[in-house]
Residue frames relative to the residue before (quaternion, step in Angstrom):
aa qw qx qy qz dx dy dz
X 1.0000 0.0000 0.0000 0.0000 0.00 0.00 0.00
X 0.4151 -0.7275 0.4940 0.2334 3.56 -0.83 0.99
X 0.6839 -0.5000 0.3410 0.4073 3.53 -1.30 0.36
X 0.6542 0.5263 -0.3288 0.4323 3.59 0.93 -0.86
X 0.6428 0.5161 -0.3285 0.4610 3.58 1.03 -0.75
X 0.6264 0.5277 -0.3299 0.4695 3.58 1.04 -0.78
X 0.6411 0.5216 -0.3236 0.4607 3.58 0.93 -0.88
X 0.6385 0.5398 -0.3222 0.4441 3.57 1.01 -0.84
X 0.6495 0.5079 -0.3147 0.4704 3.59 0.94 -0.88
X 0.6691 0.5011 -0.3003 0.4593 3.56 0.85 -0.99
X 0.6587 0.5150 -0.3109 0.4519 3.57 0.93 -0.88
X 0.6527 0.5214 -0.3250 0.4433 3.57 0.96 -0.82
X 0.6757 0.4780 -0.3011 0.4736 3.58 0.93 -0.84
X 0.6349 0.5086 -0.3341 0.4761 3.61 1.03 -0.73
X 0.6395 0.5266 -0.3235 0.4573 3.56 1.01 -0.84
X 0.6308 0.5370 -0.3313 0.4517 3.57 1.04 -0.77
X 0.6584 0.4942 -0.3098 0.4757 3.58 0.96 -0.84
X 0.6542 0.5130 -0.3130 0.4592 3.60 0.95 -0.89
X 0.6470 0.5295 -0.3187 0.4467 3.55 1.00 -0.85
X 0.6570 0.5048 -0.3207 0.4590 3.59 0.92 -0.87
X 0.6312 0.5227 -0.3319 0.4672 3.58 1.04 -0.75
X 0.6656 0.5004 -0.2954 0.4684 3.57 0.92 -0.93
X 0.6256 0.5434 -0.3336 0.4494 3.56 1.03 -0.80
X 0.6617 0.5030 -0.3108 0.4610 3.57 0.90 -0.92
X 0.6588 0.5225 -0.3102 0.4436 3.58 1.00 -0.84
X 0.7182 0.4453 -0.2524 0.4714 3.58 0.96 -0.83
X 0.4298 -0.7172 0.4504 0.3131 3.57 1.20 -0.43
X 0.6786 0.4246 -0.2945 0.5220 3.61 1.26 0.05
X 0.2639 -0.7677 0.5693 0.1299 3.54 -0.95 0.93
X 0.3558 -0.7188 0.5554 0.2198 3.57 -0.84 0.99
X 0.0504 -0.8229 0.5645 -0.0402 3.59 -0.64 1.16
X 0.1559 -0.7458 0.6408 0.0941 3.55 -1.02 0.91
X 0.2187 -0.7936 0.5605 0.0904 3.59 -0.93 0.90
X 0.0070 -0.7677 0.6403 -0.0235 3.53 -0.96 0.99
X 0.0143 0.8086 -0.5872 0.0335 3.59 -1.00 0.76
X 0.6099 -0.5851 0.4058 0.3479 3.52 -1.27 0.50
X 0.8005 0.0658 -0.0311 0.5949 3.61 1.16 -0.46
X 0.6595 -0.5521 0.3396 0.3806 3.61 -1.16 0.55
X 0.6386 0.5370 -0.3440 0.4306 3.61 0.97 -0.76
X 0.6533 0.5025 -0.3093 0.4744 3.56 0.96 -0.88
X 0.6471 0.5201 -0.3233 0.4541 3.59 0.94 -0.86
X 0.6370 0.5306 -0.3281 0.4527 3.58 0.97 -0.83
X 0.6524 0.5239 -0.3093 0.4520 3.57 1.00 -0.83
X 0.6642 0.4896 -0.3050 0.4755 3.58 0.95 -0.86
X 0.6411 0.5268 -0.3228 0.4552 3.58 0.96 -0.86
X 0.6466 0.5330 -0.3179 0.4435 3.57 0.99 -0.84
X 0.6766 0.4921 -0.2949 0.4616 3.58 1.08 -0.71
X 0.7211 0.4449 -0.2428 0.4724 3.60 1.19 -0.47
X 0.6517 0.5365 -0.3285 0.4238 3.57 0.96 -0.80
X 0.7626 0.3270 -0.2706 0.4882 3.52 -1.00 0.88
X 0.5792 0.5650 -0.3860 0.4430 3.59 1.28 -0.09
X 0.4789 -0.7063 0.4472 0.2680 3.56 -0.86 0.98
X 0.6312 0.5851 -0.3299 0.3878 3.59 1.18 -0.56
X 0.8008 0.2491 -0.1042 0.5347 3.58 1.14 -0.59
X 0.1940 -0.7204 0.6469 0.1578 3.51 -1.37 0.31
X 0.2701 -0.7738 0.5546 0.1438 3.56 -0.49 1.19
X 0.0993 -0.8008 0.5899 0.0280 3.57 -0.82 1.03
X 0.0202 -0.7865 0.6172 -0.0054 3.55 -1.19 0.58
X 0.7499 0.3786 -0.2745 0.4680 3.55 -1.28 0.11
X 0.8362 -0.1180 0.1113 0.5240 3.57 -0.95 -0.89
X 0.6300 0.5607 -0.3307 0.4235 3.60 1.15 -0.60
X 0.4757 0.6942 -0.4323 0.3240 3.60 1.24 -0.35
X 0.6410 0.5523 -0.3246 0.4227 3.57 1.02 -0.80
X 0.6978 0.4465 -0.2706 0.4904 3.61 1.24 -0.30
X 0.3735 0.7366 -0.4891 0.2804 3.60 1.22 0.30
X 0.3702 -0.7135 0.5539 0.2171 3.56 -1.17 0.68
X 0.7745 0.0953 -0.0441 0.6238 3.58 1.25 -0.54
X 0.2192 -0.7403 0.6160 0.1568 3.55 -1.15 0.66
X 0.1642 -0.7342 0.6468 0.1252 3.56 -1.14 0.70
X 0.0515 -0.7927 0.6072 -0.0150 3.56 -0.69 1.14
X 0.0821 -0.8187 0.5683 -0.0002 3.59 -0.75 1.06
X 0.1324 0.7708 -0.6117 0.1190 3.54 -1.07 0.84
X 0.6131 -0.5422 0.4181 0.3940 3.57 -1.28 0.26
X 0.7996 -0.0339 0.0873 0.5932 3.54 0.78 -1.11
X 0.4788 -0.6061 0.5289 0.3516 3.54 -1.29 0.28
X 0.1026 0.7777 -0.6043 0.1396 3.54 -0.46 1.27
X 0.7132 -0.3896 0.3263 0.4828 3.55 -1.29 -0.11
X 0.6379 0.5259 -0.3249 0.4593 3.59 1.07 -0.72
X 0.6315 0.5236 -0.3308 0.4665 3.58 1.04 -0.77
X 0.6467 0.5123 -0.3176 0.4674 3.57 0.97 -0.85
X 0.6286 0.5214 -0.3345 0.4702 3.58 1.04 -0.75
X 0.6299 0.5251 -0.3267 0.4699 3.60 1.06 -0.78
X 0.6449 0.5168 -0.3174 0.4651 3.59 0.97 -0.86
X 0.6899 0.4729 -0.2874 0.4667 3.58 0.90 -0.90
X 0.6471 0.5217 -0.3249 0.4511 3.58 0.98 -0.82
X 0.6728 0.4811 -0.3082 0.4700 3.59 0.92 -0.85
X 0.6060 0.5669 -0.3535 0.4318 3.58 1.14 -0.58
X 0.6009 0.5537 -0.3690 0.4429 3.59 1.16 -0.46
X 0.6434 0.5176 -0.3183 0.4657 3.59 1.22 -0.44
X 0.7939 -0.0840 0.0886 0.5957 3.58 0.98 -0.83
X 0.2781 -0.7643 0.5668 0.1317 3.55 -0.92 1.01
X 0.3727 0.7041 -0.5177 0.3119 3.57 -0.08 1.31
X 0.6832 -0.4813 0.3287 0.4400 3.64 -1.21 0.24
X 0.2717 -0.7736 0.5608 0.1156 3.53 -1.20 0.69
X 0.1860 -0.7093 0.6672 0.1311 3.53 -1.17 0.78
X 0.1499 -0.8034 0.5740 0.0516 3.57 -0.61 1.16
X 0.1228 -0.7642 0.6319 0.0398 3.56 -0.76 1.14
X 0.1600 0.8125 -0.5265 0.1923 3.56 -0.39 1.23
X 0.4887 -0.6779 0.4670 0.2889 3.58 -1.05 0.78
X 0.8136 0.0375 0.0377 0.5789 3.57 1.01 -0.81
X 0.1277 -0.7851 0.6035 0.0558 3.57 -0.98 0.87
X 0.2734 -0.7278 0.6076 0.1624 3.55 -0.77 1.07
X 0.4680 -0.7058 0.4461 0.2895 3.64 -0.58 1.09
X 0.5771 0.6072 -0.3774 0.3946 3.59 1.14 -0.55
X 0.7037 0.4632 -0.2592 0.4723 3.58 1.19 -0.53
X 0.4175 0.7626 -0.4446 0.2156 3.61 1.22 -0.22
X 0.6714 0.4953 -0.3156 0.4520 3.58 0.84 -0.91
X 0.6631 0.4996 -0.3097 0.4634 3.57 0.95 -0.86
X 0.6116 0.5350 -0.3432 0.4711 3.58 1.10 -0.68
X 0.6591 0.5124 -0.3090 0.4555 3.57 0.92 -0.91
X 0.6316 0.5405 -0.3312 0.4463 3.59 1.06 -0.72
X 0.6676 0.4816 -0.2938 0.4858 3.59 1.22 -0.44
X 0.5563 -0.6558 0.3459 0.3751 3.58 1.31 0.47
X 0.3266 0.7173 -0.5391 0.2969 3.59 1.08 0.67
X 0.0751 -0.8194 0.5682 0.0039 3.59 -0.65 1.13
X 0.7710 0.1893 -0.1335 0.5932 3.59 1.26 -0.18
X 0.0798 -0.7773 0.6235 0.0268 3.57 -0.98 0.92
X 0.0764 -0.8050 0.5883 0.0021 3.55 -0.66 1.16
X 0.4351 -0.6595 0.5343 0.3004 3.62 -0.89 0.85
X 0.5324 -0.6681 0.4087 0.3211 3.57 -0.79 0.96
X 0.6546 0.5347 -0.3193 0.4286 3.59 0.98 -0.82
X 0.7446 0.3759 -0.2090 0.5105 3.58 1.16 -0.57
X 0.4919 0.6927 -0.4107 0.3308 3.59 1.28 0.08
X 0.0010 -0.7959 0.6021 -0.0640 3.55 0.35 1.27
X 0.6695 -0.4910 0.3484 0.4352 3.61 -1.16 0.37
X 0.6562 0.5148 -0.3247 0.4461 3.61 0.91 -0.83
X 0.6761 0.4857 -0.3009 0.4652 3.60 0.96 -0.79
X 0.6213 0.5187 -0.3451 0.4753 3.58 1.03 -0.69
X 0.6461 0.5150 -0.3137 0.4679 3.58 0.96 -0.89
X 0.6520 0.5144 -0.3161 0.4586 3.59 0.95 -0.86
X 0.6564 0.5022 -0.3078 0.4713 3.59 1.00 -0.81
X 0.6305 0.5228 -0.3253 0.4726 3.60 1.02 -0.79
X 0.6568 0.5085 -0.3112 0.4617 3.58 0.93 -0.89
X 0.6421 0.5175 -0.3196 0.4667 3.59 1.00 -0.84
X 0.6588 0.5106 -0.3068 0.4594 3.58 0.93 -0.91
X 0.6612 0.5093 -0.3054 0.4584 3.59 0.95 -0.87
X 0.6988 0.4590 -0.2621 0.4821 3.57 1.13 -0.65
X 0.5831 -0.6092 0.3646 0.3948 3.58 1.29 0.05
X 0.5620 0.5871 -0.3899 0.4329 3.58 1.26 0.27
X 0.3307 -0.7367 0.5531 0.2050 3.56 -1.32 -0.01
X 0.1406 -0.7755 0.6105 0.0789 3.54 -1.29 0.27
X 0.2398 0.7574 -0.5588 0.2378 3.55 -0.03 1.35
X 0.5499 -0.6302 0.4369 0.3311 3.58 -0.93 0.93
X 0.6158 -0.6000 0.3645 0.3577 3.60 -0.99 0.82
X 0.6589 0.5076 -0.3322 0.4449 3.61 0.94 -0.78
X 0.6633 0.4831 -0.3046 0.4836 3.59 1.00 -0.78
X 0.6398 0.5236 -0.3273 0.4576 3.57 1.00 -0.80
X 0.6423 0.5216 -0.3205 0.4613 3.57 0.99 -0.81
X 0.6598 0.4947 -0.3063 0.4756 3.58 0.97 -0.85
X 0.6330 0.5303 -0.3322 0.4558 3.59 1.00 -0.79
X 0.6611 0.5005 -0.3069 0.4672 3.59 0.93 -0.86
X 0.6320 0.5181 -0.3349 0.4690 3.59 1.03 -0.73
X 0.6580 0.5002 -0.3124 0.4682 3.58 0.98 -0.79
X 0.6361 0.5211 -0.3308 0.4631 3.59 1.01 -0.77
X 0.6466 0.5146 -0.3213 0.4625 3.58 0.96 -0.86
X 0.6603 0.5011 -0.3018 0.4709 3.58 0.98 -0.85
X 0.6206 0.5438 -0.3342 0.4554 3.57 1.05 -0.78
X 0.6681 0.4889 -0.3005 0.4737 3.58 0.91 -0.90
X 0.7021 0.4945 -0.2775 0.4307 3.57 0.86 -0.97
X 0.7994 0.3523 -0.1540 0.4617 3.57 0.85 -1.01
X 0.7924 0.3041 -0.1505 0.5069 3.59 1.10 -0.57
X 0.7595 0.4194 -0.2415 0.4347 3.57 0.56 -1.14
X 0.7092 0.4732 -0.2797 0.4416 3.60 0.66 -1.07
X 0.6798 0.4859 -0.3228 0.4445 3.67 0.81 -0.83
X 0.7549 0.3657 -0.1966 0.5077 3.59 1.16 -0.61
X 0.4498 -0.7182 0.4279 0.3142 3.59 1.30 0.32
X 0.4162 0.6988 -0.4709 0.3416 3.57 1.00 0.89
X 0.4213 -0.6524 0.5591 0.2904 3.55 -1.30 0.39
X 0.7047 -0.4323 0.3365 0.4508 3.57 -1.32 -0.03
X 0.6476 0.4917 -0.3208 0.4857 3.60 1.21 -0.35
X 0.4642 -0.6937 0.4245 0.3510 3.60 1.34 0.17
X 0.5349 0.6016 -0.4065 0.4321 3.56 1.07 0.79
X 0.3951 -0.6894 0.5512 0.2547 3.55 -1.09 0.73
X 0.6799 -0.4754 0.3524 0.4331 3.58 -1.28 0.27
X 0.6480 0.5149 -0.3257 0.4570 3.61 0.98 -0.80
X 0.6525 0.5109 -0.3188 0.4600 3.58 0.96 -0.84
X 0.6380 0.5220 -0.3278 0.4615 3.59 0.98 -0.80
X 0.6279 0.5429 -0.3315 0.4484 3.57 1.00 -0.83
X 0.6705 0.4887 -0.2915 0.4761 3.57 0.94 -0.90
X 0.6755 0.5013 -0.3024 0.4483 3.61 0.90 -0.91
X 0.6113 0.5493 -0.3540 0.4465 3.59 1.03 -0.70
X 0.6714 0.4725 -0.2972 0.4874 3.57 0.99 -0.79
X 0.5845 0.5519 -0.3641 0.4704 3.59 1.11 -0.64
X 0.6663 0.5114 -0.3004 0.4520 3.57 0.93 -0.94
X 0.6528 0.4992 -0.3076 0.4795 3.58 1.19 -0.52
X 0.5894 -0.6138 0.3469 0.3943 3.58 1.31 -0.01
X 0.4378 0.7112 -0.4549 0.3092 3.59 1.25 0.16
X 0.4213 -0.6679 0.5507 0.2706 3.56 -1.16 0.64
X 0.6878 -0.4603 0.3446 0.4430 3.59 -1.27 0.20
X 0.6491 0.5185 -0.3178 0.4570 3.59 0.99 -0.81
X 0.6626 0.5000 -0.3021 0.4688 3.58 0.99 -0.84
X 0.6285 0.5253 -0.3319 0.4679 3.58 1.02 -0.79
X 0.6381 0.5430 -0.3239 0.4394 3.57 0.94 -0.91
X 0.6740 0.4915 -0.2987 0.4636 3.59 0.93 -0.87
X 0.7025 0.4964 -0.2756 0.4291 3.57 0.94 -0.87
X 0.7854 0.2787 -0.1701 0.5259 3.61 1.03 -0.63
X 0.4826 -0.7194 0.4017 0.2970 3.55 1.31 0.34
X 0.4435 0.6097 -0.5100 0.4140 3.55 0.92 1.04
X 0.5267 -0.5612 0.4942 0.4042 3.54 -1.27 0.10
X 0.6041 -0.5577 0.4127 0.3920 3.57 -1.17 0.52
X 0.6081 0.5609 -0.3449 0.4434 3.57 1.07 -0.72
X 0.6494 0.5157 -0.3152 0.4615 3.59 0.98 -0.87
X 0.6427 0.5231 -0.3224 0.4576 3.57 0.95 -0.87
X 0.6675 0.4906 -0.3039 0.4706 3.60 0.90 -0.88
X 0.6294 0.5316 -0.3285 0.4619 3.58 1.07 -0.74
X 0.6321 0.5255 -0.3256 0.4672 3.58 1.01 -0.82
X 0.6753 0.4943 -0.2952 0.4610 3.58 0.86 -0.99
X 0.6698 0.4946 -0.3020 0.4642 3.58 0.86 -0.93
X 0.6743 0.5288 -0.2996 0.4194 3.57 0.89 -0.97
X 0.7135 0.4383 -0.2709 0.4747 3.59 0.81 -0.95
X 0.6165 0.5423 -0.3479 0.4526 3.60 1.05 -0.69
X 0.6785 0.4712 -0.2872 0.4849 3.57 0.97 -0.87
X 0.6512 0.5363 -0.3247 0.4277 3.62 0.94 -0.86
X 0.7418 0.3917 -0.2098 0.5023 3.56 1.03 -0.82
X 0.4166 -0.7380 0.4402 0.2967 3.57 1.34 0.11
X 0.3636 0.7098 -0.5046 0.3307 3.54 0.96 0.98
X 0.4394 -0.7468 0.4490 0.2182 3.57 -1.10 0.65
X 0.8168 0.1028 -0.0281 0.5670 3.59 1.17 -0.36
X 0.6431 -0.4961 0.4043 0.4206 3.55 -1.31 0.15
X 0.5944 0.5663 -0.3636 0.4402 3.58 1.10 -0.65
X 0.6626 0.4860 -0.3038 0.4821 3.58 0.95 -0.84
X 0.6112 0.5522 -0.3470 0.4484 3.58 1.07 -0.70
X 0.6594 0.4876 -0.3025 0.4858 3.59 0.93 -0.88
X 0.6487 0.5202 -0.3181 0.4554 3.60 0.94 -0.88
X 0.6173 0.5421 -0.3353 0.4612 3.60 1.04 -0.79
X 0.6770 0.4874 -0.2923 0.4677 3.58 0.89 -0.92
X 0.6329 0.5262 -0.3292 0.4628 3.59 1.04 -0.78
X 0.6582 0.5228 -0.3138 0.4416 3.60 0.89 -0.93
X 0.7393 0.3992 -0.2288 0.4916 3.58 1.03 -0.74
X 0.5237 -0.7081 0.3737 0.2909 3.55 1.26 0.30
X 0.4923 0.6705 -0.4387 0.3399 3.60 1.12 0.47
X 0.7523 0.1949 -0.1863 0.6012 3.59 1.27 -0.05
């Protein structure tokens, strides 16, 4: 990763922190809305617009949102694709408004930065606003039964997958984290190789391997993945 790309990543994360601080100071939360269909999106927008607590953003302003609200009927493969696609526009907490949640998808939902799940039938404007405020403040809002199931899945993931393979919750080994940390500092593959006493070929193999394994498209996305999971 070149120096300019590293600067861009750092600037984006700093901008996100500055934006959240500014949002808290102004008392209004910038919210971007994504939905599986236009009718659902219109309904969510109607519940948010005109509220003093939030500022709905769209278009170019979407990238400056502090919270995303994503609405769908059910959590399906298409819903997960919507969550991931919207995450490419802005990296911030997500409030998911959904009629039905298949417990099998909970871990994947959590990986998409969903911190609040609201049943669609109970998603009144006041409850959506409360969930957005909680997300902006770094808190979460998930029903106890779903939270319990999520914790059980996380425990099983650690026991059966991560611990036996010496992986972290970000699905990264200690060696991969070491390389990514240096990438985040703006080091080239050659510089990383010199600093950790690997060959440049080995460093490139590590970067290529983890990027492909995690289905990421660039070194910038790899660094962002590590940042989101708190390993760098």
